[in-house]
C-alpha positions in Angstrom: 0.0 0.0 0.0 1.3 3.5 -0.8 -1.5 5.9 0.0 0.1 9.3 0.7 -1.6 11.8 2.9 -0.3 15.3 3.5 -2.2 17.4 6.1 -1.7 21.1 6.8 2.0 21.0 6.3 4.1 24.2 6.9 7.7 24.4 5.9 10.5 27.0 5.9 13.7 27.7 4.2 15.5 29.6 6.9 13.2 32.6 7.7 11.2 32.1 4.5 7.8 30.5 5.1 7.2 28.4 1.9 4.5 25.9 2.7 1.4 27.5 4.4 -0.7 24.5 5.3 -0.4 22.3 2.2 -2.7 19.2 2.1 -3.3 16.5 -0.5 -4.0 12.8 -0.8 -2.5 10.5 -3.4 -4.3 7.2 -3.8 -2.4 3.9 -3.9 -1.5 2.9 -7.5 -2.4 6.3 -9.0 -0.5 8.9 -11.0 -1.1 12.4 -9.6 0.1 15.7 -11.2 1.2 18.6 -9.0 0.8 21.8 -11.0 1.5 25.5 -10.3 3.6 28.4 -11.4 7.3 28.6 -10.4 7.9 29.5 -6.7 4.5 28.2 -5.4 6.0 25.5 -3.2 5.8 22.3 -5.4 9.5 21.3 -5.0 9.4 22.2 -1.3 6.4 19.9 -0.8 8.2 17.0 -2.5 11.3 17.7 -0.3 9.1 17.8 2.8 7.5 14.4 2.0 11.1 13.0 1.5 12.3 14.6 4.8 14.8 16.8 3.0 13.0 20.0 4.1 11.4 18.9 7.3 7.8 19.9 8.0 7.7 22.5 10.8 4.1 21.4 11.5 1.4 19.3 10.1 1.3 15.6 9.2 2.6 13.4 6.4 1.5 9.8 6.3 2.5 6.9 4.1 0.1 3.9 4.3 -1.0 5.2 7.7 2.5 5.6 9.1 3.6 9.1 10.1 6.8 10.0 8.3 7.1 13.7 8.9 9.6 13.3 11.7 11.7 10.7 10.0 15.1 11.1 8.3 15.3 10.7 4.5 16.9 7.3 4.7 14.2 6.0 6.9 11.5 7.4 4.5 13.4 5.7 1.6 13.3 2.4 3.6 9.5 2.7 3.9 9.3 2.7 0.1 9.5 6.4 -1.1 11.7 7.2 -4.1 12.7 10.7 -5.1 13.9 12.0 -8.5 14.9 15.6 -8.0 14.9 18.4 -10.5 18.2 18.3 -12.4 18.6 14.5 -12.2 21.7 14.6 -9.9 23.3 11.5 -11.2 27.0 10.9 -10.3 28.8 11.8 -13.5 32.1 10.0 -12.8 30.4 6.7 -11.9 29.1 4.2 -14.5 25.5 3.6 -15.1 25.6 0.3 -13.1 27.5 2.1 -10.2 24.8 4.8 -10.1 22.1 2.1 -10.0 23.9 0.3 -7.2 23.6 3.4 -5.1 19.8 3.1 -5.3 19.8 -0.4 -3.8 18.6 -1.0 -0.3 21.2 -3.7 0.2 24.3 -2.3 -1.6 26.3 -5.5 -0.9 24.2 -7.4 -3.5 26.6 -8.4 -6.3 24.0 -9.1 -9.1 20.6 -8.0 -7.8 17.5 -9.3 -9.7 16.1 -5.8 -9.9 18.8 -4.8 -12.3 17.5 -7.1 -15.0 14.0 -5.8 -14.6 15.3 -2.2 -14.8 17.4 -3.0 -17.9 14.2 -4.4 -19.4 12.4 -1.1 -18.8 15.4 1.0 -19.8 17.3 -0.9 -22.6 19.6 2.1 -23.2 20.9 1.7 -19.7 21.6 -2.0 -20.4 23.6 -0.9 -23.5 25.5 1.8 -21.5 25.9 0.0 -18.2 29.7 0.5 -18.1 29.5 4.1 -19.5 30.1 7.0 -17.1 26.9 8.9 -16.5 28.4 12.3 -17.2 29.0 11.4 -20.8 25.3 10.6 -21.4 22.6 12.9 -22.9 20.1 14.7 -20.7 17.4 12.2 -21.6 19.6 9.2 -20.8 20.6 10.7 -17.5 16.9 11.3 -16.6 16.2 7.6 -17.4 19.1 6.7 -15.1 17.8 8.9 -12.3 14.4 7.3 -12.5 15.9 3.8 -12.7 18.2 4.5 -9.7 15.1 5.5 -7.7 13.3 2.3 -8.8 16.3 0.2 -7.8 15.2 0.7 -4.2 12.0 -1.3 -5.1 9.9 1.7 -3.9 6.2 1.9 -3.6 5.8 5.6 -4.4 7.9 7.9 -6.5 8.2 11.6 -6.3 9.3 13.1 -9.6 10.3 16.8 -9.9 10.2 18.2 -13.5 11.3 15.0 -15.2 10.9 16.4 -18.7 12.9 19.6 -18.2 15.5 20.2 -20.8 14.8 17.0 -22.7 14.0 16.6 -26.4 10.3 15.9 -27.1 10.8 12.4 -28.5 12.6 11.3 -25.3 9.9 13.1 -23.1 7.2 10.9 -24.7 9.3 7.8 -24.2 9.9 8.6 -20.5 6.2 9.4 -19.9 5.1 6.2 -21.6 7.5 4.3 -19.5 6.2 5.8 -16.3 2.6 4.8 -17.3 3.8 1.3 -18.0 5.6 0.9 -14.7 2.6 2.3 -12.9 0.4 -0.2 -14.6 2.7 -3.2 -14.3 4.2 -2.6 -10.9 1.4 -0.7 -9.2 3.8 2.2 -8.5 2.2 5.3 -7.1 3.6 8.5 -8.7 3.4 12.1 -7.6 4.6 14.2 -10.6 5.6 17.9 -10.6 5.5 19.2 -14.1 5.4 22.7 -15.7 3.9 21.4 -18.9 0.3 20.9 -17.8 -0.8 19.1 -21.0 2.0 16.5 -20.6 1.3 16.0 -17.0 -2.5 15.5 -17.5 -1.9 13.1 -20.4 -0.6 10.5 -17.9 -2.2 11.6 -14.6 -5.5 10.3 -13.1 -5.7 13.1 -10.5 -4.3 16.6 -10.2 -3.5 19.2 -7.6 -2.7 22.9 -8.0 -0.5 24.9 -5.7 -0.7 28.6 -5.1 1.5 30.4 -2.6 2.4 27.3 -0.6 -1.2 25.9 -0.4 -2.9 23.2 -2.5 -5.9 25.3 -3.8 -7.5 22.9 -6.2 -7.5 19.1 -6.9 -9.5 16.1 -8.1 -9.8 13.7 -10.9 -8.4 14.9 -14.2 -11.5 13.7 -16.0 -13.6 16.4 -14.1 -11.1 19.2 -14.4 -12.1 22.6 -15.8 -8.7 23.1 -17.6 -9.4 26.5 -19.0 -10.4 28.0 -15.6 -7.5 26.3 -13.8 -5.1 27.7 -16.4 -6.5 31.2 -16.2 -6.7 31.3 -12.4 -3.5 29.6 -11.4 -1.1 28.8 -14.3 -1.0 31.9 -16.5 2.1 34.0 -15.8 
């Protein structure tokens, strides 16, 4: 089970109050899109869920377990994966070495999960001995996603996974996320500036404005024009 519940979360960067009581629910096995203009708190909310920017108040639960006071490695152990904006692969390590860093048990010599990941990401199988820093942006993004999946996570937090990637690779990555969601039951919370792209794969949506989730629900019932005009137009 990977139901994620965020309730009235406040968070700060130093003196800056960034989250002002953010709340949302992501259902087990769903893909949810988190939308909003730049600077509205989307990345901070993902970081708070992961324990990287701890919640000052409020509650964050995963499958009924409070995680808002846990360290990031404990949250990872409960099955939360995080792919930050900008990918953050280790450029001087090979593809396989990067993937090994995502394992729960890093002593495994030839973990079964690698073959599953190479099945989903054949380019990584081809480049397994190549240093990550020599790969294209799209290939690095696939590596970042695969590294998070190497931990056999139940829910994945993705921050702007299509940023700076050519359109053909964007489509490939989104199709792959839908496939993994369908085949593995992976719950996904996706932050994405491109609303149309995000909504093409998401079942549910949330909109952030000034550190608060101001709108949300099934994509099928969304009034896209109103949401764009009220919250997304710069």
